[in-house]
MARPADREN-50490 format. One record per residue (C-alpha): residue number from 1; residue in three letters; x, z, y. Coordinates in pm, 1 decimal, m for minus. Each point is the difference from the previous one (the first is absolute). Layout:
// residues N
+-----+------+----------+----------+----------+
|  nr | rest |       px |       pz |       py |
+-----+------+----------+----------+----------+
| NUM |  Ala |        X |        Z |        Y |
...
+-----+------+----------+----------+----------+
***
This chain:
// residues 233
+-----+------+----------+----------+----------+
|  nr | rest |       px |       pz |       py |
+-----+------+----------+----------+----------+
|   1 |  Met |    181.3 |    m36.0 |   1910.5 |
|   2 |  Thr |   m376.7 |     38.8 |     30.0 |
|   3 |  Thr |   m193.6 |      9.7 |   m324.5 |
|   4 |  Ala |   m363.4 |     22.6 |    m95.5 |
|   5 |  Thr |     28.0 |    368.9 |    m81.2 |
|   6 |  Gly |     73.8 |     71.8 |    363.0 |
|   7 |  Ser |   m348.2 |    m87.6 |    126.0 |
|   8 |  Asn |   m354.4 |    114.1 |    m81.9 |
|   9 |  Arg |    133.3 |    235.0 |   m267.2 |
|  10 |  Gly |   m268.7 |    142.6 |   m226.2 |
|  11 |  Gly |   m256.0 |   m275.5 |     41.8 |
|  12 |  Ala |   m153.7 |   m247.0 |    237.8 |
|  13 |  Ala |    m76.1 |     63.8 |    362.3 |
|  14 |  Arg |   m363.9 |     28.5 |    104.2 |
|  15 |  Ala |   m180.8 |   m241.1 |    223.8 |
|  16 |  Ser |   m242.8 |    122.9 |    266.7 |
|  17 |  Asn |   m290.7 |    m45.4 |   m240.3 |
|  18 |  Gly |    159.5 |    241.9 |   m247.8 |
|  19 |  Arg |     85.2 |   m263.8 |   m259.4 |
|  20 |  Ala |    353.3 |    m45.0 |   m129.4 |
|  21 |  Arg |    209.4 |   m247.6 |    197.9 |
|  22 |  Leu |    248.4 |   m165.1 |   m232.4 |
|  23 |  Asp |    326.3 |   m179.0 |     57.5 |
|  24 |  Arg |    287.0 |    m87.4 |   m232.4 |
|  25 |  Asp |    202.5 |    310.4 |     87.2 |
|  26 |  Ser |   m284.8 |    243.0 |    m61.2 |
|  27 |  Ile |    m82.9 |   m166.9 |   m331.9 |
|  28 |  Val |    362.5 |     14.1 |   m116.5 |
|  29 |  Ala |     33.5 |    364.0 |    110.5 |
|  30 |  Ala |   m316.0 |     93.5 |   m191.0 |
|  31 |  Gly |    116.6 |   m195.9 |   m304.3 |
|  32 |  Leu |    328.3 |    189.0 |     m6.6 |
|  33 |  Glu |   m181.0 |    331.0 |     36.0 |
|  34 |  Leu |   m238.8 |    m89.4 |   m281.0 |
|  35 |  Ala |    285.9 |   m109.9 |   m226.3 |
|  36 |  Ala |    183.3 |    327.0 |     64.6 |
|  37 |  Thr |   m299.4 |    211.7 |   m100.9 |
|  38 |  Ser |   m160.7 |   m211.3 |   m272.5 |
|  39 |  Ala |     54.4 |    102.1 |   m360.7 |
|  40 |  Thr |    m31.9 |   m358.9 |   m119.3 |
|  41 |  Ser |    245.1 |   m289.4 |     m5.0 |
|  42 |  Thr |   m236.9 |   m234.9 |    183.5 |
|  43 |  Ile |   m175.3 |    m16.2 |    336.8 |
|  44 |  Ser |   m347.6 |   m143.8 |     37.9 |
|  45 |  Val |   m133.2 |   m149.2 |    320.0 |
|  46 |  Arg |   m309.6 |    214.9 |    m43.6 |
|  47 |  Glu |    212.4 |    316.7 |     m1.0 |
|  48 |  Leu |    193.3 |   m122.9 |    300.8 |
|  49 |  Gly |   m323.3 |    m68.8 |    186.9 |
|  50 |  Ala |   m114.9 |    355.2 |    m71.3 |
|  51 |  Gln |    336.6 |    131.1 |    121.4 |
|  52 |  Leu |    m47.5 |   m192.1 |    324.6 |
|  53 |  Gly |   m367.9 |     84.0 |     37.6 |
|  54 |  Ala |    m78.7 |   m370.5 |     13.1 |
|  55 |  Asp |   m171.7 |   m267.1 |   m203.7 |
|  56 |  Pro |    258.4 |   m125.4 |   m253.0 |
|  57 |  Thr |    m81.7 |   m360.6 |     89.0 |
|  58 |  Ala |    128.8 |     63.4 |    353.0 |
|  59 |  Ile |    351.6 |     25.3 |   m142.7 |
|  60 |  Tyr |    m13.6 |   m370.5 |    m85.3 |
|  61 |  Arg |    m29.7 |    m85.7 |    368.5 |
|  62 |  His |    363.8 |    106.3 |     29.6 |
|  63 |  Phe |    134.2 |    m93.7 |   m344.3 |
|  64 |  Arg |   m103.1 |   m319.2 |   m178.5 |
|  65 |  Ser |     15.4 |    165.3 |   m341.8 |
|  66 |  Lys |     88.0 |    321.2 |   m176.4 |
|  67 |  Glu |    333.4 |   m158.0 |    m90.7 |
|  68 |  Gln |     84.4 |    m51.3 |    367.0 |
|  69 |  Leu |    m96.4 |    361.9 |     67.6 |
|  70 |  Met |    227.1 |    123.0 |   m280.5 |
|  71 |  Glu |    282.8 |   m214.0 |    136.6 |
|  72 |  Ala |    m34.9 |    171.2 |    338.9 |
|  73 |  Leu |     m4.6 |    344.1 |   m161.9 |
|  74 |  Leu |    303.2 |    m79.2 |   m214.5 |
|  75 |  Asp |    192.8 |   m135.1 |    297.6 |
|  76 |  Glu |    m73.4 |    320.1 |    189.3 |
|  77 |  Leu |    152.9 |    202.6 |   m284.4 |
|  78 |  Thr |    307.1 |   m222.3 |     19.7 |
|  79 |  Leu |     27.8 |     67.5 |    373.9 |
|  80 |  Arg |    m15.4 |    371.5 |    m74.1 |
|  81 |  Ala |    279.4 |    m36.2 |   m255.2 |
|  82 |  Ile |    213.5 |   m199.2 |    244.3 |
|  83 |  Ala |    m38.2 |    276.0 |    258.9 |
|  84 |  Glu |    186.9 |    228.4 |   m242.1 |
|  85 |  Val |    303.4 |   m227.9 |    m15.9 |
|  86 |  Thr |    228.3 |    180.0 |    243.9 |
|  87 |  Ala |    350.3 |    m64.9 |   m135.6 |
|  88 |  Glu |    239.3 |   m216.4 |    198.7 |
|  89 |  Lys |     14.0 |   m368.6 |    m92.0 |
|  90 |  Ser |    356.1 |     46.8 |   m122.7 |
|  91 |  Asp |   m124.7 |    253.1 |   m258.0 |
|  92 |  Trp |   m177.8 |   m271.4 |   m196.5 |
|  93 |  Arg |    m28.6 |    203.4 |   m320.7 |
|  94 |  Glu |   m182.5 |    283.9 |    171.3 |
|  95 |  Arg |   m231.8 |   m238.8 |    183.6 |
|  96 |  Leu |   m105.5 |   m151.9 |   m332.4 |
|  97 |  Arg |    m46.1 |    344.4 |   m154.9 |
|  98 |  Gln |   m207.3 |    119.5 |    294.7 |
|  99 |  Leu |   m222.3 |   m307.1 |     m6.9 |
| 100 |  Ala |    m53.6 |     27.1 |   m376.0 |
| 101 |  Ser |    m70.8 |    375.1 |      3.4 |
| 102 |  Ala |   m236.1 |    m25.7 |    296.8 |
| 103 |  Thr |   m185.8 |   m286.2 |   m167.2 |
| 104 |  Leu |    m51.7 |    206.5 |   m315.3 |
| 105 |  Thr |   m113.6 |    301.4 |    203.7 |
| 106 |  Asn |   m255.4 |   m198.3 |    199.6 |
| 107 |  Tyr |   m132.0 |   m188.4 |   m302.5 |
| 108 |  Ser |    m36.9 |    322.1 |   m195.9 |
| 109 |  Ala |   m185.7 |    166.1 |    286.4 |
| 110 |  His |   m235.9 |   m301.1 |     23.9 |
| 111 |  Pro |    m18.7 |   m128.9 |   m359.5 |
| 112 |  Ala |   m308.5 |   m215.1 |     53.2 |
| 113 |  Ile |    204.2 |   m201.4 |    249.8 |
| 114 |  Gly |    346.0 |     31.4 |   m151.0 |
| 115 |  Ala |   m115.9 |   m131.2 |   m336.3 |
| 116 |  Glu |    m89.2 |   m330.2 |    169.3 |
| 117 |  Ala |    366.2 |    m73.0 |     78.6 |
| 118 |  Ile |     35.0 |   m162.0 |   m341.6 |
| 119 |  Val |   m239.7 |   m281.2 |     90.3 |
| 120 |  Leu |    m17.6 |    m20.0 |    381.8 |
| 121 |  Thr |    228.7 |   m166.6 |    251.8 |
| 122 |  Thr |    m93.4 |    116.2 |    349.4 |
| 123 |  His |    198.2 |   m242.1 |    222.3 |
| 124 |  Gly |    m32.0 |    277.4 |    257.6 |
| 125 |  Pro |    256.8 |    161.9 |    231.1 |
| 126 |  Gly |     70.5 |    279.2 |   m247.5 |
| 127 |  Glu |     83.3 |   m236.8 |   m282.0 |
| 128 |  Leu |    214.4 |   m218.1 |    225.5 |
| 129 |  Glu |    195.2 |    297.8 |    133.0 |
| 130 |  Ala |     55.3 |    133.9 |   m352.4 |
| 131 |  Ile |    133.6 |   m337.5 |   m113.5 |
| 132 |  Glu |    229.5 |    m12.5 |    302.6 |
| 133 |  Ile |    135.7 |    349.8 |    m72.6 |
| 134 |  Met |     81.3 |    m89.4 |   m360.5 |
| 135 |  Leu |    161.8 |   m333.4 |     85.9 |
| 136 |  Glu |    195.5 |    162.7 |    281.2 |
| 137 |  Ser |    115.5 |    282.9 |   m227.4 |
| 138 |  Phe |    131.5 |   m230.0 |   m270.2 |
| 139 |  Ala |    171.2 |   m217.1 |    260.0 |
| 140 |  Glu |    156.7 |    316.0 |    144.1 |
| 141 |  Ala |    121.5 |     81.8 |   m351.8 |
| 142 |  Gly |    205.0 |   m318.1 |      9.4 |
| 143 |  Leu |   m221.3 |   m231.1 |   m202.8 |
| 144 |  Thr |    m48.8 |   m358.2 |    114.0 |
| 145 |  Gly |   m227.1 |   m295.4 |    m74.0 |
| 146 |  Asp |   m206.7 |     13.9 |   m317.2 |
| 147 |  Asp |    139.7 |    341.0 |    m91.8 |
| 148 |  Val |   m174.8 |    152.2 |    302.5 |
| 149 |  Val |   m331.5 |   m157.3 |    m94.7 |
| 150 |  Arg |     24.8 |     88.6 |   m367.7 |
| 151 |  His |     75.7 |    364.4 |     69.0 |
| 152 |  Tyr |   m280.0 |     19.1 |    255.3 |
| 153 |  Ala |   m242.0 |   m142.7 |   m257.2 |
| 154 |  Leu |    124.5 |    240.0 |   m267.6 |
| 155 |  Met |    m37.3 |    302.5 |    228.1 |
| 156 |  Ala |   m340.2 |   m107.4 |    131.6 |
| 157 |  Ser |   m143.1 |    m70.0 |   m345.0 |
| 158 |  His |    124.8 |    332.2 |   m135.3 |
| 159 |  Val |   m122.8 |    207.4 |    293.5 |
| 160 |  Leu |   m340.2 |   m165.3 |     34.3 |
| 161 |  Ser |    m91.0 |    m25.9 |   m367.4 |
| 162 |  Ser |    137.4 |    339.4 |   m101.3 |
| 163 |  Ala |   m143.2 |    186.9 |    300.1 |
| 164 |  Ala |   m338.4 |   m166.2 |    m49.8 |
| 165 |  Gly |     m1.9 |     82.4 |   m369.8 |
| 166 |  Ile |    100.9 |    360.5 |     63.2 |
| 167 |  Ala |   m269.8 |     37.6 |    266.6 |
| 168 |  Arg |   m268.1 |   m133.6 |   m235.0 |
| 169 |  Gly |    118.0 |    218.4 |   m286.2 |
| 170 |  Arg |      0.2 |    313.8 |    212.1 |
| 171 |  Ala |   m349.2 |    m76.1 |    129.5 |
| 172 |  Glu |   m134.8 |    m55.3 |   m350.3 |
| 173 |  Arg |    158.1 |    324.4 |   m122.5 |
| 174 |  Gly |   m110.0 |    191.3 |    309.1 |
| 175 |  Asp |    357.9 |    101.2 |     79.3 |
| 176 |  Gly |    m21.2 |    m88.4 |    366.4 |
| 177 |  Pro |    332.2 |    m84.3 |    163.1 |
| 178 |  Glu |    197.8 |    237.8 |   m225.0 |
| 179 |  Pro |    256.1 |   m141.9 |   m247.9 |
| 180 |  Gly |   m147.5 |    m68.9 |   m338.6 |
| 181 |  Pro |    125.4 |    m70.4 |   m351.6 |
| 182 |  Trp |    103.2 |   m349.9 |   m103.2 |
| 183 |  Phe |   m180.5 |     44.1 |   m331.0 |
| 184 |  Asp |   m333.4 |    179.0 |    m27.9 |
| 185 |  Gly |    100.7 |    248.5 |   m267.2 |
| 186 |  Pro |    238.2 |    m30.8 |   m293.9 |
| 187 |  Ile |     31.5 |   m329.1 |   m186.1 |
| 188 |  Leu |   m150.3 |     30.5 |   m347.5 |
| 189 |  Ala |    203.6 |   m215.0 |   m237.8 |
| 190 |  Asp |     94.1 |     m1.4 |   m366.7 |
| 191 |  Pro |    361.7 |    125.6 |     m6.3 |
| 192 |  Arg |     76.5 |   m217.7 |   m302.4 |
| 193 |  Arg |    m86.4 |   m316.6 |    189.6 |
| 194 |  Phe |     96.3 |    110.9 |    351.2 |
| 195 |  Pro |    293.8 |    239.4 |    m42.0 |
| 196 |  Leu |    132.0 |    m44.2 |    354.5 |
| 197 |  Ile |   m337.1 |     70.8 |    161.2 |
| 198 |  Thr |    m13.7 |    317.6 |   m208.4 |
| 199 |  Ala |    356.8 |     94.7 |     91.7 |
| 200 |  Phe |    m57.2 |    m49.1 |    374.4 |
| 201 |  Asn |   m364.0 |    112.4 |     18.9 |
| 202 |  Ser |     76.3 |    307.7 |    206.7 |
| 203 |  Glu |    212.1 |   m193.7 |    248.0 |
| 204 |  Leu |   m263.0 |   m273.5 |     27.3 |
| 205 |  Ala |   m268.1 |    260.7 |     71.5 |
| 206 |  Asp |    215.1 |    145.5 |    278.8 |
| 207 |  Leu |     21.9 |   m329.3 |    190.2 |
| 208 |  Lys |   m156.4 |     15.2 |    346.9 |
| 209 |  Asp |   m139.7 |   m301.8 |    184.0 |
| 210 |  Val |    184.5 |     69.8 |    326.5 |
| 211 |  Asp |    335.8 |     41.9 |   m176.4 |
| 212 |  Leu |    m30.2 |   m341.3 |   m165.7 |
| 213 |  Phe |   m118.5 |   m156.8 |    325.0 |
| 214 |  Leu |    304.9 |    128.1 |    186.3 |
| 215 |  Leu |    227.6 |    m96.8 |   m288.3 |
| 216 |  Gly |   m123.2 |   m357.6 |     35.2 |
| 217 |  Val |     78.3 |      5.3 |    372.5 |
| 218 |  Glu |    352.5 |    120.6 |    m73.8 |
| 219 |  Ala |     43.4 |   m271.4 |   m262.2 |
| 220 |  Val |    m75.9 |   m270.4 |    258.3 |
| 221 |  Ile |    240.0 |    159.2 |    248.6 |
| 222 |  Gln |    272.6 |     14.1 |   m265.2 |
| 223 |  Ser |    m65.8 |   m364.1 |    m87.5 |
| 224 |  Ala |     56.6 |    m93.4 |    364.4 |
| 225 |  Glu |    326.8 |    196.1 |      7.9 |
| 226 |  Leu |    123.9 |   m163.3 |   m321.4 |
| 227 |  Thr |    m93.4 |   m345.5 |    125.0 |
| 228 |  Val |    190.4 |     51.8 |    325.8 |
| 229 |  Ala |    303.5 |    124.9 |   m195.2 |
| 230 |  Arg |    m12.9 |   m295.0 |   m241.0 |
| 231 |  Asn |    m30.4 |   m253.6 |    281.5 |
| 232 |  Ala |    301.3 |    153.9 |    172.2 |
| 233 |  Gln |    225.5 |    m59.9 |   m300.8 |
+-----+------+----------+----------+----------+
***
């Protein structure tokens, strides 16, 4: 599979007159590089133009809007995640785990892009392949009909929203791609009114974002297993 990161890495090619020569692949590659090095949770077209050594308005010759640009960047991250799904089709659980973990890793490494997964639908090859993998995995599990679709939707909504939220949170805290706490510090609560929060405060403070993300993935997998078992009765 050929992706945008495979060409013109590190910026746009140069025309004979010394000015930057842009195409969609070089813009996407530069956007990914900028997102991986930026300390913020957003990408500006001005910053991307500087990264490319080109007038920012030239980017709009290849993308109708910033939203379309972000869709292309997000779809490229999805293609990267799919490339890490190496388990056999029969090992449907591991394929789902690999896709989920790789999605979180790529979003966390590029938070300005990953955070957009909450609101963007790319309609690109990466998104389509990811949908196919999830549908195929749940069908392989033994689900049929609406049960396949419902479990796909449950897995997709958990992975996309949670990974995007984790990526944004890590960027805002400056954690980078490293696992971070679920709560930013202990929860301050009146023990007379909130006795259970007080009793579990230490355990709540120990929660890590990646652990809860993976727990959600396992919950969807277990739901699929239980549904197959129930339908077989």
